[in-house]
N, C-alpha and C positions, 0 to 999 in steps of 0.2 A: 129406821136403819141409819139415817144420817146422824141422828143424835147419838146412837151407840158408837159410831165411828169416832165422833168428836170426843166422847168420854174416854175412849181407849187412847187417843192421841194425848190428851191431858195427863192421863195416868203414866204413859210412857215418858213424858217430859219430866214428871216428878221423880220417877225412878232414876232417870239419867242424872238429874241434878244431885240426887243423893249419892250416887256412885261416884260422881266427880268430887264431891266434898271429902270423901273418905281418904283418898291418897294425900290430899293437902293436909288433913289433920295428922296423918302419920308422919309426914315430913316435918311438921312443926314440932312434934314430940321428939323426933330424932335430933333436930337441931338443938333443942333445949338440953338433951342428955349428952350430946357429943360436941360441945363448943370447942375445946382445945384441938381436937382432931381436924375440924374444918379449916382452921387457920393454916395448917401445913398444906392441905390439899389445894387451897386457893392459890398459894404461892407456886405450887407445882403447875396448876392450870395456867397461871399467867405466863410462866416461862415456856410452857408448851405452846401457848397461843402465839407468843413472840417468834418462836422458831418456825411455827407454821406460816406466819405472815411473811417471814424472810424467804422461806422456800416458795411461797406463793408468788411473791414479787419477782424472785429470780426466775421462776418458771415462765411467767407471762412476759418478762423482759427478753428471755431467750427466744420466745416465739416471735416477738416483734422484731428483734435484731435479725433473726433468721429470715423473716419475710423481706426485710430491707436488703440483707446481704444477697439473697437469691435473686431479688429483683434487679439489683445492680450487676450481678454476675451475668444475668441474661442480656442486659443492655451492653455491657462491655464485650460480650462474646461477638457481637456483630461488628465491633471495631477491631478486635485483636484476635479473633478466632482463627482466621485463615493463616496468620503468621505462626500461631501456636499449634496448629493442627498436627504437624509431624510428631510432636511430643504427646499430644492429647489422645492419640490413637490408643495408647497403652492404658487408658483409663486412670484410676486414682493412683496407680503406681507412679505417675508423672509428678505427683505432689512431693515425693521423696527423691526425685531425680535432680541432683544438684546441677547438672549440665543444662537443665531447662531454665533458660533466662527469658522471662516473659515481660512484656510491657504493660500487662494488665494491672491496673491500680489495685485490684483485689488479690494479687499474688497468684501463686500456682493453684491454691484451692479454689479461688474464684474462677480461674480459667477452666479447671476441670468440671466444676459445677455447671458453668454455662454450656460447655461442650456436651455433657451428659444429658442436660435437660432439653437443649435445643436440637442438636443434630442426632443424638442417640435417644432422644425422648419424643417430645411432642411438637417440635418446631417452634413457630411463632406463638402457638397457643400455650407455650410454657409460662407465659406471663400470668395465667390463671392460677398457677401454684402459689406464688406469693399473695395473690388475692385471697385464696383459700385460707392461708395462714393468718392473714389479717382479720378475716371473719372469725376465726377461732379465737384470736386475741380479744376482739371486740366482745364476743359473747361471754368470755370469762370475766372481763372487766365489768360487764353489765350483770354478771351472775344470772344469765338467762340462756340456757343451752338451747332453747327453742329457736333462737335467732340463728345459731350455727346450723341446726338441723334444717331450718326452713330454707336457707340459701345453699344447701348442698347441691340441689338440682341446678342452680344457676351457675355453679362453678365446675362440678364434675362432669355433667353431661356435655357442655361445650368443650371440655378438655378431651373428650372422646370424639366428638363429631367434627370440631373445627380442623384438626390435623388431616382428616380425610378430605375435607374440601380444599385445604391449602396445598395438599400434595398434587392437585391438578396443575398448579403453577410451578412445580418443581419438588424434587424429593427433599431438599433442604428446608423448604417452607413448611412441609408437613412432618418433618422429623422421621425418625426410624419407625414410629408407630404408624403414621400414615402410609409410609412406603411399604411396610410389611403387609398391612391390610390390602393395599392396592395390588401388590404382587400376588397376594393370596387369592383375590377374587377375580382379577381381570382375565386369567386363563379360562375361567368358567363363564363369566357373563360379558366379557369384552370391555374395552376401555370406554366406549361410548355409553353403554348402559351403566357402568360404574360411575361415570361422571354425572349422569342424569340422576341416579339414585342418591348420590351424596348431596347434590344440590337440593333435591326435594327434601331430604331429611333435615338439612340445615335451615331451609326456608320455613318448613313446618314448625320446627322447634322455636325459631326466633319469632314467628308469628304468635305462637302460644306464649312465649316469654313476655312479649310486649303487648299481648292481648289485642292483636290486630284482627278485625273481622274481615273475612273474605268477601262477604256481601258488600259491606261498606266500601271496601277497596275497589271492587268491581264497578259499583255505581259511580264512584268518584272518577274512575278512569273513563267510563262511558260518558259522563257529563262533560268532562274535559274535552273529549273528542268532538262532541256535539257543539260545544261553545266555539271551538276553533273553526269548525265547518261553517257555522253561522257567521262568524266574523269574516271569513274569507268571501262568502257570498255577498255580505254587506259591503265590503271594500270593493269588490268587483263591480257591484251595481253603482256605487258612488263614482268609481273611475269611469264607467261607461257614460254616466250622466254628464261628467265634466267634459269628456271628449265630444259628446253630442252638442253641448253648449258652445264649445270652442269652434266647432265646425260650422256652427250657424245653421243647422238643419232645423227648419221650422215645420217641415212637413214630413209625414210618414215616420214619426218618432217611434211608434210601436214596432214597425218593421226593422228599423235599424237596431233597436235594442235587442230584438230576437236574434238578428244576424251576429251582432257583437257578442251576445252571450254564447252562441254556438261556437264562434271562433275562440272565445275564452276557454270554453270547456275542452275544445280540441287541443289547444296549446298546453293545457295542464295535464293531458294524458301522457303518462310516461310509458313508452314502449321499451320494455326490457329485452334487448336482443342477447342471444347467447354470445358470450365473449370467449375468445380463444384462451386456453389455459395450458400451462406446461409444468405445473407443480402439483404434486399430490401428497397427501398426508396418510401414511399407512396406519397411524393410530386409530383413525376413524373408519378404516377399511373402505374409504370412498375418496373421490377426488375433490380437492379444494380448488375452486376456480379463481385464478388470479389474472387480472388484465394487465398486461405489460405492453406499453406502446413501443413500437419499433423493434419488437422482439423477433429474432430469427426463429422460424419454426424448426423444431427438431424433427417432428414427424407429423403428418397430417392425421394419422389414425390415433384415436383416443382409446386408451385402455379402459375396458369396462369390467366391472365386477372384479376388481383386483383384490383378491383375498389372499392373505398370507398369515402364517402363524407368528410372524415376527412382529414385535411391538416397537420397532425402531422407527422414529420419524425420519422420513426420506424426502428431501427437497431438491429440486433441480433448478439451479439458478440459470436464468436465460441471459445469454450474452447478446449485447446489442450490436448488430452490424450496421455500420454507417451507410445511409442511403446515398449512393453516388449518382449524380446526374451527369451524363456524358455531354460535355461541351467542347467538342474538338476544335471549333473555330473561335474559341474565346481568346481575346487578346491578352497575352501574358503581361506581367508586370514590367513597366518601363524602368529605365535606369534612374538614378538620383537626379534631382533638378540641377544641383551644382556639382560638377566634377571638373578636375583639371582638364585643360584643352587637349592634352596629349592622350587622355583616356576617353575623349568624347566620341563614343561609338554609337551608331544606331543599331544597337544589339537588342534582340528580343529573346527572352527565355523560351526554351523548347516547349511545345504543346504536349498534352498528355495522350493525344490520339496516336502517337507513334509507338506507344506501349500497348500491351495486351492484358486481358483478364484471363486468369486461370482457375478462378473459383467455380465450382459446379455444385448445384443443389443435391446431386446424387450422393455426394460424400458426407451428407449430414449424418450425425449420430442419431440412431433411433432410440426411442424410449425402452424398447425391448432390450437393447444392448446395455443401457444404463441400469435397468432393473436387474439383469442377469449378473452384471459385475458387482452390484451392491449386495446381492444375495450371496455371491461367492466370497466376498470380503467378510461378511457377517459370519458365514459358516466357518471360514478359516479361523477367525478370531475366537469363535465359540469353542472350537476344538481345543484351544489352549486356555479355556475358562476366562476369556477376556470379554467383558460385557460392554456394550456401547449404547448410548442413549439417542444419538441423532447422527444422520449422515446428510451432508449437503454436497451436491454434485454441480461442478462448474465446467461447462463444455468449452474446450478450446479448439483451435484448428487441427491439431494433431494429438493432443493429450487432454484427458479429462481429469480434473482434480476432485477427488472425493475427500471432503473435510469431515473428520470423525470427531465427535464429542464423546470421550470415554466416560464410563460410569464412574462415580466417586470411588476412590481407592485403587484405581488401575494405574500401574506405573507405566510411564512413557517408554522406558527402556524395553519392556516386554513386547510392545508393538513394533519398536524399531528393529528388534532382532528377528522379526518374522518377515523380513523383506523377501527372502528367497521363497518362503512358503506361500506367500500371497502371489508371487509371480508364477509359481507352479500351478496354483489353483486357477488362475486366470489364463494360463497358457499364453502369456504375453511377455515379450522382452522389453526392458526399459522401465520396469517398475521402480519408482523413486519415492522414498518415504521422507517427509519433512516433519520432524518431531522436536518441538512444536512449531507451528507456523508463527513467525514473529508478528506480534500485535493482535493476534486473534484468539489465542488460547485453545486452538484446535490442532489436531494431527492431520497432516495432508498425505494422501496416497495418490500419486500421479500415475495414471494408467493410459497407455497409448490407445488411440481409437483404431478400430478395425479398418475404417475408411478414412485415410488421412487427407486433409485438405491442403492444397497448394495456395500459399498467400502470394498474390502477384504484387509487384512493385507499384503498379498503377493504382491499386486499391489503397495502399498506404500513402502514396503521394497525393491522391485526391482527397484524403481525409481532412476534415476541418482542423484536427489537432496539428497536423503538419503545416497547413496553410497559415494558421494563426500563431504558430510558434514564434516566440520573440527572441530566441537565442541568436548569437552571432554566427555560429556555424552549425545549423541544425542538421543532424543526420537521423534518418529514419531507418530502423533496424528490422522491424517486422511487427508481429502481433503476439501479445501475451496469452496466457491460458484463458483469460476472461475476454478474449477477442478485442482488447484495447490496442490501438496503434501505439507503439513505443517509439518515442522521439527523444533524442538526447542532444545536448550541446557539446560539441567537441572542445570548445574553449574551456569548459568546466572540468574536463576529464583530467589533464589536458592532452594526454597521449593515450593511445589505445594499443593493446596487445591482443592479437588474434592467434589462437592455437587450436590444433585438432589434427586428427589422423587424416591421411590422404583420402580424398574423395568424399569428405563429410560436409563440405560447403564453405570452406575458407575463401576460395576465389569468388564465389557468388556473394558472400558477405562483403568482400572488398568492393565488388562492382556495385552493390546496393548502396554502400556508403558514398562512393564517388558520384553515382547518379543522383542521389538526394542533394548533394552539394551543387551539382550542375543545374538542378532545377530551382535552386534558391538564390544562388549568388551570380553576380555579373562578372565578366572577365577581368575588370579592373579591381575587383574586390578580393579575388582569391587566385593563387597560383599553385600548381601541382608540380612535384618532382617525383617521377616514377622510377624506381630501381627494381629491375626484373632480371635476376640471374638466369631464369629459365627462358627468357627472350620471347615467350609466346603468350604469357598470361595477360600482360598489360599492353601488348602491342597495338590493340585497336585504338588506344588513346593517343597514338601518334598524330592523329588528325587535329588534335587540340593545340598544336604547337604555337600557332599565332594568336591563340585566344587565352588558354588557361595554363600553359606549360612554362616552366622556368628551367634554364640550363646554364652551364658554365660557358665562358667565351670560347669561340672557335670550335664549338661542338656541333657536329652535323646531325647526329642521331638525337631525336627528342626523348626517347626512352633510354635510360642508362642501363646497359647490360654488361659492359666490360668492368672487371674488378678494379683496374687502375683508375678508370674514370669515376667509378663509385667513390673511391677514396678522395679524389679531387673534388667531386661534388659535395661530399660531406664537409671537407675543410673549407670549401667556398661558402657553405651555409653557415659555418661557425663565424667566418669573417663578416657575413651579412648580419648575423646576430649581434656581434660586438658593435658594428657600425650603427645598427638601429638603437642599441642602448645608449650610444653617444648622442644620438639625435633626441632620444627621450629625455636625457639629462639636460640638454640644451633647452628643450621646450618646457621643462619643469613639470612633466607628467610622469605617471607611473606605468601606463600600459598603452597598447596600440589604439584602443578605442578613444581614449582621451586625446592622444596625439592626432588622430585623423580628424576628430571634431575641431581641434584647434586649427589644423591645416585647412579644412574646408571652410572654416569661418574667416579665413584670411589673417589669422594671428601669427602665422609663421611665414618667413620670407623665403621663397624658392631660390633666390640668389645666394643664400647662405647654405645651400645644399639640401634644404628640406624638400621632401616630396611625399605624396600620398603612399602609405604603406599597405600593400595588399597582404592578406593572410597567405602563408606558405604552408602547404600540407605535404609532408614527406611520406610517401608510401613505399615501403620496402617489403617485397615478397621473398619468401625463402631466405630469411635472415640467417638461418643456421649454415647455409652454404657459403654466405659471405664470411662468417666467422671462421669457417674451416679453411678458406683460401686466403683471407687477408688478415684475420686475427685482430691484433691490437690496433692496426691502422684504421679499422672500421669501428672498433669498440670505443676508442677515445673520443672521436668527434660525436658519436651518437650519445655517449654518456654526457658530454657537455651540453648538447642540444636538449636532451631530456631534462637536465637539471635547471637550465637557465632560460630556455627559449619561449616559455609560456607568455611572458609579459609583452614580448615583441611580435607575437602572432605567428610563431613557427610551431607547428604541431606534427607529431610523428605517429604513423600507423605502421606497426610491425606485424608481419604474419610469419609464422613458423609452425612446424609440426609438433615439436616438443621443446618448450623453453626451459631446458635444463640449465644447471648452474654454469656449465661450460659454454652455453650459447647466450643466455641472458644473465649477465652478472648481477650481483646484488645492487650495484650502483644504478644500473639501468632499470632493473625490476622494481626498485623502490619508487621510481618516478612514473610507473605505469599502474596507478590504482584502478583504472578501468580496463577490464579484461573480458574477452569473449572466448568461451571454451566450447568447441564443437565436440562431437563424440570422440573419446579416446579409448584405448584398449585396456587400461588398468587404473586402479585407484591411485597408484603412485603418480601416474601422469596427470590425473585430475588434481591431486594435491600440489603438483609442480606448477600447474597453471593457476588454479583458484585458491590454493592453500586449504581446500576442503574437498571431501569426496562428492561425487554426484555426476561428473562429466562422463564417467564410464557407463552410466545407466541411460544415457541419451539414445535415441533411436536413429540418429543420422538424418540425412536429407534436409539439412538446414536447422535441425533441432539444436538449440544452443542454450548455454547458461551465461547470462550477462552479469558480471560482478562490478559494482561500483562501491569501493570500500568494503563494508561488511554486508551490504545488501545484495542478495542473489535473486535474479529473476529469470524464469524460464521463458524463452521466446522462440517462436517459429520464424526463421529468417525469411524476409521477402525474396521472391525469386525474380531474377531478370535474365532473360535468355540472350545468347550471343547475337541473334538477328536484331533484337531490340537495342543492344549496345551499338551495333553497326548503324542502325537507323538514327540513333541519337547522335553519334559522331558525324554522320553525314549531314544532319540538320545544322549542327553547330559549325561545321567547316564551311558551310555556305553563307553563314552570317558574317557581317563586317568584322574584321579583326585588326590586330596590330601588324606593323610591317615585319616584326620578328618576335621571337619569344622573349620572355622576361629574362634579362641577362644577369646572372649572379656575379659577384666580385671575382676578380682573378685569384685563383687558389694559390696560396703560398704553402708549400709542403715543407715539412721538417727535414733539415739536412740538404736543402737545395738552395741555389742562389737565385733569388727572384729577378736579378738584373740581367740574366742571360735570356735572350728572347730571339726568336727566329724572324728573319726579314719577311718571309712568306706569310707569317701570321699577323703582320701589322695591318692596321686599318688603312684603307685607301686614302682616307682624309687625314692621315697622321701628319703630313707635311703642312697642310693648311692649318691644322689645329696647333701645331708647334709654332708656326709663324704668328698666329693670333696671340698665343700665350706669351711669346718672347716680346712681341711689340707692346703688349699691354702690361708686361711684367706682373701678371696676376694669374695664378693657376686656379681657375674657378670652372666647375662643371657647367654652371648656369651660363657662363660667358660663351662656352662652346655651343651650348644649345641655341642661344640667340644668334650667334654669328653664322654658324653652319646650318641652322634650322634642322637639327636632328633631335632624336629623343634623349631622354635622360639616361637610359641604359647604355646607349652607344657612346654618349658623351663620357659617362663614367668609365667605360671600357677603354676609350682613347686616353683618358687621364691616367689610368693604371699603366698603359703602355708607355706613356711619357715618363712616368715615375721609374719604370724599369729601364728606360734609356737614360736616366739621370738628367732629364731635362727639367723636371719639377721635383720638389721634395715630397716627403710623406705628408699625409693629411694630418692636420693638427686641429681637432675639434671642428668647429664651424668656420674657422678662419680659412682664407684662401691659401693655397699651397705656395711655398716659396719657389721662385723661378731661379734655377741654377745657372742658366746661360743668359748672358746679356747681349750677345750679338748673333744675328741670324746666320752669319757665315760659319759659325761653329756647328750648326745643325747638320749640314751635309757631311762634315767630318765624322760626327757621331753615328749617322745613319750608314755610312760606308763601312765602318768598323764597330758594329754594336757589341762585339764580344770583348 
């Protein structure tokens, strides 16, 4: 049988050979018979092959250039895509849009390609598309299509799977393809299972792609753990042996080794205790435990099995309340080591125990309230087809800020216009929308808490932020939405405008600012001038007369209430301002801080008129009433002080209900960049105060907007009650003080003759002072201080009276005044007929 098969194979080979030879013979006969025809056909074949080669190279060049162009367009999209996106939304029609000016080096076509392949395509995985084109180019060059077919799995399958995995980190990373599949499957299988499924699919594919064995990987991991455990046991044994040798224990070595090994094992046991958590992620339908130290508990009850159909991530940011340790008997800060002798007081700053706490734990916002408000906000926005991807809640004393991250493509103006609808759904007054929040890229919705918390002034004064504040005039205002204590420096403002409707917290705000300065500054460092047309708001501060107050000469009332005296006080303050600028010029400095440093270091001579300059804070309540009664007489000096007085340490705090143009003129308002707005009745009033809307949406009771330039901060004002003010004034009045208040210069009014003076208003020491001046023929304030042993304020007042009596001439810089009388006998004649 085998022989027959072999014979058949041989016969078949012979027949095939014969059949192969026949066509060759036919070809040779045709070539011999048709030689002239073949010459024409060969020329045509050559030309056709040349054209084919040109088309071939053009085709593969286009593939290569396309791969490079697409690759670069994807890269440049990540640099210029966000700027070009408003035009790229229209697709390829943006290519013909002449108004579309792009910075993309590839032009409008490259910008459109990058946008469509990344954001509207496969996200970061779009880099596989130019790789796929390069493989096609390579296979055509090699004339081997099997290469291209072989690597299809390596490019197309990752192009499908990778966007699904990348979309777990954001919709932009996975592109439209990943986001579409995610939105299609998550309603049925949930986000957790979708993430698990996508991770498993990608891991399995890449294990198959790189031919990773599961068993080998498992054994390597197991051996690595075993090696680490052996190493730790070996190190522990060596360590124990070294300790034993150092201790010199020659006996009972085995027992000590066993005891040390037991101790070592106990020390390495990690006891995982349940940690408090106040943030949860609704994406996973379960709570995410976060440990935040010093976090204030919102509610002790933990929500369990919180299931919702919403796929929005919701996080509650915990605000840190500062831990305050009551130290009522702590010794306050003492005064500076070197101060002038006239200011050398044994004064101690008031303690904190005379103030009260008002915060209560019962007013904490519950998680149920936060969750309910979040759901209502989401439902309201969903009714208007506005999708959001994330909500972050920050709980404050009276207001909770919900920060919203809108879905891509949602316009901010649509959310801003829904302010009234959100307020209606939440059944709350005072909803304020911040769109967008500066520096965050989110939209803020401020919702009042159902249980509002009172911020006590003791809490903010005891805070480390206020104690460690390095400003010259630190004022504490209250707490922000994030429960941070807000402290500002009055010298940086440099003047403050407070406005708001009646009963919304203006007076409490003024009291808080004054109390914070009294707790920080000593009597020789700051002086107050209180102007109170209502006569009752600032009356408790009359007890500060010999410690912190300044007033004009011969004034009996420490608080200025009469309109005529208000005008005199303001003009006196302008004279003080001009005199201080003269002293600054003589000292060669630019501001009060440098001047006082020079004075305290002994670089300025007191005999030349130099003295320590305290800060002067002018507090005016109900400024509108003064403008109605006095008008220009009040406006002109206030405008001068607001424009010029910053460098010499004079600062103004004005409170009024509505700072309209007829009350606060443009000259005054331009110098008040720091403004506090309490609740007002209309948007017009809010724009009048802050130049923006928002104050009409406040909830009252100390809720304020604090504006410094263009920065706007919502603050809950700290509360200080009248009994606390009385206790503070009583404590300060019992401390050592000055013989009298800080005396301002003698006011010189326009249209009056400063030389006319009443005999009854002359100082009792005027005769002695005039005798000293005439005998010395030198009009110096320091000379009167030394000879009469009086303070600088009184000596300056006597010198002004001598000038009014034409005994001495006007002040000329730092030089002594000229004495106009050469004989003492002329003095009695002048005093008998001063007019």
